[in-house]
C-alpha positions in Angstrom: 78.2 58.0 4.1 81.6 58.5 5.7 84.6 59.4 3.4 87.6 57.1 3.9 90.5 59.3 3.6 93.9 58.1 5.1 96.2 60.7 7.1 99.1 60.9 9.3 96.7 60.8 12.2 95.4 57.4 11.0 98.7 55.8 11.0 100.0 54.3 14.5 103.7 55.1 15.4 105.1 51.8 14.3 106.5 51.8 10.5 104.3 50.0 8.3 105.4 46.8 6.6 106.6 47.3 3.1 103.9 46.6 0.5 106.0 44.7 -1.8 108.7 41.9 -1.1 112.0 43.8 -0.9 113.8 40.5 -2.6 113.2 38.5 -5.7 110.8 36.0 -5.1 109.2 33.1 -7.4 105.3 33.8 -7.7 102.8 31.6 -9.1 100.9 34.4 -11.0 98.1 32.4 -12.2 97.4 30.7 -8.6 97.7 34.1 -7.0 95.0 35.2 -9.8 93.0 32.2 -9.0 92.8 33.4 -5.2 91.9 36.9 -5.9 89.2 35.4 -8.2 87.7 33.4 -5.6 87.9 36.5 -2.9 86.1 38.7 -5.0 83.5 36.0 -5.8 83.2 35.2 -1.9 83.0 39.1 -1.5 80.1 39.6 -3.8 78.1 36.7 -2.4 78.6 37.7 1.2 77.7 41.5 -0.3 74.4 40.1 -1.8 73.6 38.4 1.7 74.0 41.6 3.3 71.7 43.4 0.9 69.2 40.9 1.0 69.1 41.1 4.8 68.9 44.9 4.9 66.1 44.8 2.0 64.0 42.5 4.4 64.7 45.1 7.2 64.0 47.9 4.9 61.5 50.2 6.7 62.4 53.7 8.7 65.7 53.9 9.9 67.2 50.7 8.1 65.9 51.9 4.6 68.6 54.6 4.6 71.3 52.0 5.7 70.1 49.8 2.5 70.5 52.7 0.4 74.1 53.2 1.9 74.9 49.6 1.4 74.3 49.7 -2.1 76.4 52.6 -2.8 79.3 52.0 -0.8 82.8 52.2 -2.2 81.2 52.7 -5.7 82.2 56.3 -5.8 85.8 57.3 -5.1 87.9 60.3 -5.4 91.8 60.8 -5.5 92.9 63.3 -3.1 96.3 65.1 -2.7 97.7 66.0 0.8 98.2 69.9 0.6 101.7 69.7 2.4 103.1 66.4 1.4 101.8 66.0 -2.1 100.9 62.4 -1.5 98.0 61.1 -3.1 95.2 58.8 -1.7 91.9 57.2 -2.5 89.2 58.6 -0.9 85.8 56.3 -0.6 82.3 56.9 0.3 81.5 54.2 3.0 78.7 52.7 4.9 80.5 51.6 7.6 77.9 49.0 8.5 78.7 46.2 10.4 77.3 43.4 8.0 79.0 45.2 5.0 81.4 42.7 3.1 83.3 45.7 1.5 84.0 47.6 4.7 84.3 44.5 6.9 87.3 43.9 4.1 89.1 47.2 4.9 88.7 46.4 8.7 90.4 43.4 8.5 93.6 44.8 6.9 93.6 47.5 9.8 93.3 45.1 12.5 95.6 42.5 11.2 98.3 45.3 11.5 97.6 46.6 14.6 97.3 43.0 16.7 100.4 41.6 14.6 102.4 44.6 16.0 101.0 44.0 19.6 101.6 40.0 19.4 105.1 40.7 18.0 106.1 42.4 21.3 104.6 39.7 23.5 106.6 36.9 25.3 105.1 33.7 24.0 101.2 35.0 23.7 98.6 32.7 23.6 95.3 32.1 21.3 92.3 31.2 23.2 88.8 30.2 22.2 86.1 30.4 25.1 82.7 28.4 24.1 79.5 27.7 26.0 76.8 24.8 25.6 74.7 24.8 22.8 71.1 25.8 23.6 67.8 26.5 21.9 67.2 29.6 24.1 66.8 32.9 22.5 70.0 33.9 20.4 70.2 37.4 22.5 69.7 35.8 25.6 72.6 33.3 24.8 74.9 36.2 23.7 73.9 38.2 26.5 75.0 35.3 29.2 78.2 34.4 27.3 79.4 38.3 27.4 78.3 38.2 31.6 80.5 35.0 31.6 83.7 36.5 30.1 83.2 39.7 32.1 83.4 37.4 35.3 85.9 35.4 34.0 88.4 38.5 33.6 87.8 39.3 37.4 88.4 36.1 38.8 92.1 35.9 40.6 93.2 32.9 39.4 92.8 34.2 35.7 94.5 37.5 36.3 97.5 35.8 38.0 98.0 34.2 34.6 96.7 36.6 32.0 97.9 40.3 31.9 95.8 41.4 29.2 94.6 40.5 25.7 92.3 41.4 22.7 88.9 39.5 22.4 86.5 38.9 19.1 83.1 37.5 19.2 81.6 34.8 16.5 78.7 33.3 16.1 77.6 30.6 13.3 75.1 27.9 13.2 76.1 24.4 14.1 76.2 21.6 11.6 75.7 18.8 13.5 72.5 20.1 15.8 71.2 23.2 13.8 72.0 25.5 17.4 73.6 28.6 17.5 77.4 28.3 18.4 78.6 31.5 20.3 82.2 31.7 21.1 85.1 34.3 21.9 88.3 34.0 20.5 91.2 36.1 22.4 95.0 36.6 21.7 96.2 37.1 25.5 99.6 38.5 27.0 100.0 35.3 29.3 102.7 33.3 30.9 102.3 29.3 30.9 98.5 28.7 31.6 97.8 25.1 32.3 94.7 23.9 30.1 93.0 21.9 33.0 93.2 25.0 35.4 91.9 27.2 32.6 89.2 24.8 31.4 88.0 24.3 35.2 88.0 28.1 36.0 85.4 28.6 32.9 83.3 25.9 33.8 82.8 27.5 37.5 82.0 31.1 35.5 79.8 29.3 33.1 77.8 27.2 35.4 78.9 24.0 33.3 80.8 24.8 30.2 84.2 23.2 30.3 85.4 23.7 26.2 88.3 26.1 26.1 91.0 25.7 23.7 94.3 27.2 24.3 97.7 27.5 22.3 101.1 29.4 21.6 101.0 31.9 18.9 103.9 30.9 16.9 102.9 33.0 13.5 101.8 36.4 14.8 100.7 37.7 11.4 98.6 34.6 10.6 97.0 34.5 14.0 96.2 38.3 13.6 94.4 38.0 10.1 92.6 35.0 11.5 91.0 37.0 14.4 90.7 40.2 12.5 88.2 38.5 10.2 85.8 37.9 13.1 85.9 41.7 14.1 85.1 42.6 10.3 82.3 40.5 10.4 80.8 38.4 13.4 79.4 35.8 11.1 79.1 34.6 7.5 75.7 35.9 6.6 76.0 33.9 3.1 76.0 30.6 5.0 72.6 31.5 6.8 69.1 31.3 5.7 67.3 34.7 5.8 65.2 34.2 8.9 68.6 33.2 10.7 70.1 36.2 9.5 67.5 38.5 10.7 68.0 36.6 14.1 71.8 37.5 14.1 71.2 41.1 13.4 68.9 41.8 16.2 70.8 39.3 18.4 73.8 41.4 17.9 72.2 44.8 17.3 74.1 47.4 19.7 76.4 45.2 20.7 80.5 45.2 20.6 81.8 42.6 19.1 85.8 42.9 19.8 87.5 44.6 22.5 90.7 44.8 24.6 91.6 44.8 28.4 95.0 45.0 30.3 98.2 45.4 28.6 96.3 45.5 25.3 94.0 48.3 26.2 95.7 50.8 23.9 95.6 48.8 20.9 93.5 50.5 18.2 90.7 48.4 16.6 89.8 50.8 14.1 91.5 53.7 12.2 91.1 57.1 13.9 89.4 59.9 11.9 91.3 62.3 10.2 92.0 65.5 12.2 92.5 67.8 9.5 90.1 67.0 6.2 90.7 70.3 5.2 94.3 69.3 3.9 93.4 67.2 1.4 92.3 68.7 -2.1 90.1 66.7 -4.6 92.4 66.0 -7.8 89.7 64.1 -9.8 87.3 61.4 -9.4 88.6 57.5 -9.6 86.3 57.0 -12.8 87.8 59.9 -14.7 91.4 59.2 -14.0 91.2 56.0 -14.8 89.4 56.3 -18.1 91.7 59.4 -19.0 95.2 57.4 -17.8 96.2 56.7 -21.5 95.5 60.1 -23.0 95.7 62.4 -20.4 99.3 63.3 -18.6 97.5 64.8 -15.6 95.8 61.7 -15.4 98.5 59.4 -15.8 100.7 61.7 -13.3 97.9 61.3 -10.4 97.4 57.4 -10.9 101.0 56.9 -10.6 101.6 58.9 -7.5 98.9 56.9 -6.0 100.3 53.9 -6.9 104.0 54.5 -6.6 103.4 56.6 -3.3 105.6 59.5 -5.0 104.6 63.4 -4.7 102.0 64.8 -7.0 103.1 68.4 -8.0 100.4 71.3 -7.1 97.9 72.1 -9.7 97.8 68.8 -11.6 94.4 67.5 -11.2 91.3 66.4 -13.6 88.7 68.6 -12.0 87.7 70.5 -15.4 87.0 67.2 -16.9 85.0 66.2 -13.7 82.9 69.5 -13.6 82.4 69.5 -17.6 80.5 65.7 -16.9 78.6 66.8 -14.0 77.2 70.3 -15.6 76.1 68.1 -18.6 74.7 65.4 -16.4 72.9 68.5 -14.3 71.6 69.7 -17.5 70.2 66.5 -18.8 68.7 65.8 -15.4 66.9 69.6 -15.8 65.7 68.3 -19.3 64.3 65.0 -18.4 62.3 66.7 -15.2 60.9 69.2 -17.8 60.0 66.8 -20.4 58.3 63.9 -17.8 57.7 66.5 -15.0 
């Protein structure tokens, strides 16, 4: 398990957008609450589907992954930066490809970095490349599609129009014929590219597939969020039967599901690891701080510093309470072993 601790090294050089609106707005809070509830329900369903998948695969190394998935983001600590005094929330995370919780966290990062890149392009395009449906082995289909896409990027006529881009792989089952629908979504740095010309080049590369969609990106933020969802998880497991989930798992095992080339080569698609974890000190577990926020001034100060992005003074922590609880739990575990061992 890795600990998710944001730091200065994990922040790109561009200025972050504000977390709240700077001008007064009218908000339908009931509608927003309803959307949050629907998202939370969808996330729970997708996480349950992932747990069912890893439970089915739970042998050897996969058994450890199943346990990591079940524990993902259930344990957290508030940590304070020793130099800046800023407070962050560090969470245990599994980083598994099919984890809905880790996927949601990746969406936020990728949306931000991709939208920043798109905003600095001159009329970027959104492109989808598809191959004909087939009843061939899924792994073979995916390998062919990846090779076709590599070959496309080497074609002189393609390079003449496209300076670079970011690609994302997506897979789903077709409602029409029940076959796998494999495709690439790309945001590209390109001048005008006639659809017929692009379709013809793709047809030559794939030996017969002409289905290509290309359109101008008019809302960088919206487009970035859409493609970020594909990078977070290449398909929605909750919409697949268990047998198909296993097929998708094996078909994509060990493969990259997103990448960059050309002018987008430097766009980070995952946050860099913290280079100085020793600068972060634990000031209290998430459970203790939230439980004591109304009765303990230190817990309230920690939560306020985290929520408002303000400085927390050195020495303010709830470690004594955490240690007390941990020592008592350890004592109870020892008694249980003595009674039942």
